[in-house]
Steps between C-alpha positions, in 0.01 A plus 500: 500500500141625528571755230600224260174315560302817454676571167430142393134541591470825303671340201270201514201726521612686186563177315159378599335820382680480171402138452137580571521786249663261249210261528264786435710608202506148347130443565405811298613352169563709188301808421180431309391663178233696684758695698440318828761288668871568522635803684232729640497738798737263689748499215471126457530424872124465535339611824846508669617772266201735503624723784865504390460802272715345234634737239417439134864397456478247782178356354670469160803331655278254694306417186825438309625273781171313517481454123857372491435241774163403355668422168792319668266292716258412221669167430487408869126572513450302178694204648288519819181500292624202294577309817158567644325407178689167479443392856316171543150525642515379864130412479554265206526192719868437441779656698861506385704647783832539309319699230320723751821550694703587188232752390492658845882529507502657156236755606699577817812572297310732274342675800844559649615664176190720493550603864863589432392697195238690702758586766739626232226708345398651831864579581521692178171678574618582852812659362292771331286576807598773741573422863167659589311287241667185634390593854146561379498162324622332822222675696237380249635147540464518875140628461427216258639242748284637782179523299549219252423519134182682390200274428463381144278725290246356256 
């Protein structure tokens, strides 16, 4: 029975590492015209991918996966932006609980869809990583959890 729990823990650690990497991937946004942004030394996995020694082929595959999901999720991000822009101002002096509640529920549904999409994307990315690279990614995640995120840079 202990073995089953250990396997579950390892699986959860990998999923967590992949989700953290996914948030890094999605936060990078599309490449800019000046050549910065998008896949770099980490192959699109940001700081988590720097030490993975990704091959050029892996980097190209990751970029293709990211681009595909970015395009597929564009409408979800647009819907989220529209919801945020149309929210009533809570400081306006009037409070309409049903409107606020409906907006919050709509945002929550979109957030669920985005989380599922990120997990799908990371699953696809994980499928192109070697066992060694996956282990390195899991180790980076553990290090990140112990130290916390790096301080914001100006």
